[in-house]
C-alpha positions as CSV (number, residue, x, y, z in Angstrom):
1,X,112.3,79.9,91.1
2,X,112.9,82.4,88.4
3,X,115.4,84.3,91.3
4,X,116.9,81.0,92.3
5,X,117.7,79.9,88.1
6,X,119.6,83.4,87.8
7,X,121.0,83.9,91.1
8,X,123.1,80.6,91.6
9,X,123.5,80.3,87.6
10,X,121.7,76.9,87.6
11,X,121.5,77.0,83.7
12,X,125.3,76.7,82.4
13,X,126.1,79.3,79.7
14,X,125.9,78.1,76.0
15,X,129.3,76.1,75.5
16,X,129.8,77.4,71.9
17,X,128.9,81.2,70.5
18,X,127.3,81.9,67.0
19,X,128.7,84.8,65.3
20,X,126.7,86.9,63.2
21,X,128.3,90.1,60.8
22,X,126.2,92.4,58.5
23,X,127.1,94.9,55.7
24,X,125.8,98.4,56.1
25,X,123.3,97.7,52.9
26,X,122.1,94.7,54.3
27,X,120.7,96.8,57.9
28,X,119.5,99.2,55.5
29,X,117.4,96.9,53.6
30,X,116.6,94.7,56.7
31,X,113.5,96.7,56.9
32,X,112.1,95.1,53.7
33,X,112.1,91.6,55.3
34,X,109.0,90.1,56.0
35,X,108.4,89.5,60.0
36,X,108.7,86.1,59.9
37,X,112.2,86.8,60.2
38,X,112.5,88.6,63.2
39,X,113.8,89.0,65.5
40,X,117.1,88.2,63.7
41,X,116.5,89.8,60.5
42,X,119.6,87.7,59.1
43,X,119.0,85.7,56.3
44,X,120.2,82.3,56.4
45,X,120.4,81.9,59.9
46,X,118.5,79.5,61.0
47,X,115.5,80.8,64.4
48,X,116.3,77.8,65.7
49,X,120.2,78.2,66.1
50,X,120.1,80.8,69.3
51,X,117.8,78.1,70.7
52,X,121.1,75.7,70.4
53,X,123.8,78.1,71.5
54,X,124.7,81.7,71.9
55,X,124.3,84.6,69.4
56,X,126.3,87.6,68.9
57,X,127.0,90.2,66.9
58,X,130.3,90.5,65.7
59,X,130.4,93.7,63.4
60,X,128.1,95.9,61.4
61,X,130.3,97.5,58.2
62,X,131.8,93.4,56.6
63,X,130.8,90.4,54.5
64,X,127.3,89.6,55.1
65,X,126.6,85.9,57.6
66,X,127.1,83.1,55.4
67,X,124.5,80.5,55.3
68,X,124.4,78.1,58.1
69,X,123.3,74.8,57.9
70,X,120.8,73.7,60.8
71,X,119.4,70.4,61.0
72,X,115.7,70.3,61.7
73,X,115.3,69.2,65.2
74,X,112.3,67.8,67.6
75,X,113.3,68.6,70.2
76,X,115.8,71.6,69.6
77,X,118.1,71.3,72.5
78,X,120.7,73.8,74.0
79,X,124.6,72.3,73.2
80,X,124.7,71.9,77.3
81,X,121.9,69.6,77.3
82,X,119.9,71.4,79.5
83,X,116.9,73.1,78.2
84,X,114.9,71.5,75.6
85,X,111.5,72.3,73.4
86,X,109.1,70.0,71.9
87,X,107.6,71.4,69.1
88,X,104.3,70.6,67.7
89,X,102.6,71.4,64.7
90,X,99.4,72.1,66.8
91,X,101.2,74.6,69.1
92,X,101.0,72.4,72.1
93,X,104.9,72.2,72.4
94,X,106.8,71.7,76.0
95,X,109.9,73.1,77.0
96,X,112.1,71.8,79.7
97,X,114.8,72.9,81.9
98,X,116.9,69.3,83.5
99,X,120.1,71.0,85.9
100,X,121.6,69.8,89.2
101,X,119.1,72.4,91.0
102,X,116.4,72.8,89.1
103,X,114.4,71.4,86.8
104,X,111.1,72.3,85.6
105,X,108.7,71.9,82.3
106,X,106.6,74.5,80.5
107,X,103.6,74.3,78.1
108,X,101.3,71.2,77.5
109,X,102.8,69.0,79.7
110,X,99.4,66.3,79.4
111,X,99.9,65.9,75.5
112,X,103.8,65.5,75.6
113,X,104.1,63.0,78.9
114,X,106.3,65.5,80.4
115,X,109.1,63.9,82.7
116,X,112.9,65.5,83.6
117,X,115.7,63.3,85.5
118,X,114.1,64.8,88.9
119,X,110.2,65.2,88.1
120,X,107.7,63.1,85.8
121,X,104.1,64.6,85.7
122,X,100.4,63.3,85.0
123,X,98.1,66.2,85.4
124,X,94.7,67.2,84.5
125,X,95.3,70.7,83.0
126,X,95.7,71.0,79.3
127,X,98.5,73.5,80.0
128,X,100.7,74.4,83.0
129,X,104.2,75.1,84.5
130,X,105.7,73.0,86.8
131,X,108.9,73.8,88.7
132,X,111.3,71.8,91.2
133,X,113.8,73.5,92.7
134,X,116.8,73.1,96.0
135,X,116.4,75.3,98.8
136,X,119.9,74.3,100.2
137,X,122.3,74.6,97.3
138,X,122.6,70.9,97.2
139,X,121.8,69.0,94.2
140,X,118.3,67.6,94.0
141,X,119.4,64.5,94.4
142,X,120.8,65.3,97.5
143,X,118.6,68.1,98.9
144,X,116.5,67.8,102.2
145,X,114.4,71.2,101.6
146,X,112.9,71.6,97.6
147,X,110.4,74.1,96.7
148,X,107.7,73.0,94.0
149,X,105.6,75.3,92.1
150,X,102.8,74.1,89.9
151,X,101.0,77.1,87.8
152,X,98.5,77.4,85.4
153,X,96.5,80.3,84.5
154,X,95.7,83.8,86.8
155,X,93.8,87.1,86.3
156,X,91.9,89.5,88.2
157,X,87.7,88.2,89.2
158,X,85.6,89.3,86.5
159,X,88.1,90.0,84.1
160,X,87.1,89.8,80.5
161,X,88.8,89.5,77.0
162,X,88.6,90.6,73.7
163,X,87.0,88.6,70.7
164,X,90.3,87.4,69.9
165,X,92.0,87.2,73.4
166,X,95.0,89.4,72.2
167,X,94.0,92.0,75.1
168,X,91.8,92.8,78.1
169,X,88.3,94.7,78.1
170,X,88.1,94.3,81.4
171,X,90.8,94.0,84.2
172,X,88.7,93.5,86.9
173,X,88.9,93.5,89.9
174,X,90.4,91.6,93.6
175,X,90.7,89.3,94.7
176,X,93.1,87.2,91.6
177,X,92.1,84.0,91.0
178,X,94.1,81.1,90.5
179,X,93.7,78.1,88.6
180,X,94.5,74.9,90.7
181,X,96.5,72.5,88.7
182,X,95.6,68.8,89.8
183,X,97.0,65.4,89.2
184,X,100.1,63.2,90.5
185,X,104.0,64.4,90.4
186,X,106.8,61.5,90.8
187,X,109.8,62.9,92.3
188,X,112.6,60.7,91.3
189,X,116.3,60.5,91.8
190,X,116.3,61.1,95.5
191,X,119.3,59.2,96.9
192,X,118.5,57.6,100.4
193,X,115.2,59.2,100.8
194,X,112.8,57.2,103.2
195,X,110.0,59.4,103.2
196,X,108.7,62.5,101.7
197,X,106.2,65.0,103.2
198,X,105.2,67.5,101.5
199,X,102.8,70.9,102.2
200,X,100.9,73.2,100.0
201,X,101.5,76.9,100.9
202,X,99.1,80.0,101.0
203,X,99.7,83.2,99.3
204,X,101.6,84.3,102.3
205,X,103.7,81.0,102.4
206,X,102.4,79.9,105.3
207,X,102.1,75.8,105.6
208,X,98.4,74.6,104.9
209,X,98.7,71.3,105.9
210,X,101.5,68.4,105.5
211,X,100.9,65.0,103.3
212,X,103.5,62.1,102.9
213,X,104.8,61.1,99.8
214,X,104.0,57.1,98.5
215,X,107.2,55.4,97.8
216,X,107.2,53.9,94.5
217,X,109.8,51.9,92.0
218,X,110.3,55.0,90.1
219,X,110.8,57.5,93.1
220,X,108.1,59.5,95.3
221,X,104.4,60.2,93.8
222,X,102.7,63.0,95.6
223,X,99.4,64.5,94.9
224,X,98.8,67.9,94.2
225,X,95.8,70.1,93.8
226,X,93.6,69.2,97.0
227,X,94.9,72.9,98.0
228,X,94.5,75.8,96.3
229,X,98.0,76.3,96.2
230,X,100.8,77.7,93.4
231,X,103.7,76.5,95.6
232,X,104.8,73.4,97.4
233,X,107.5,73.0,100.3
234,X,109.1,69.4,100.1
235,X,111.0,67.8,102.6
236,X,113.0,65.0,102.1
237,X,113.8,62.2,104.9
238,X,116.6,60.5,104.9
């Protein structure tokens, strides 16, 4: 899915680019700034701004960047309207991608009642990544073949984290184990669909059976998690 997003340019470039400028003295003194100012180390430059617009350095020996006035928003949205970040004080946020050919939810989906233009999720897992992407270059609304992924934790058998869970004390061995994402997804706005067929795929991308989606007023409901799978092939019948 990452390759599709990147190679097809599914996510549009930012419509506006914000420029940063620095004086030589400011650069020399930047090492004294606190870590909380990373990664930009630019006083007056809100850390949320590059999540909304493009960001570039214009010069390194001129007048320092003036203070930007950036309103605190929740969610933080890109100026294209395709990316959003729902913040949470309890570190339970959610990032969404919502484009014509790819849509996704990344984070604490269950706690945020996650949904996008084409995907509604009701999952049991606390944290997961759900993606839905067209495989035939058509928008999701008109596509006949879709790739659905549902992923969570992945680790080797017998791996052990340190007390702070910052690194592994024991890397473990094969086989790699996955957390199966379980629940119900609803695929919305599939123009003219009369049926939806879903095939969970194994680690070699071979189908492990097939199920039919159920037609609801909102869209087509499908169950995930009955098989140990991270990827599903979705065929839309018209």
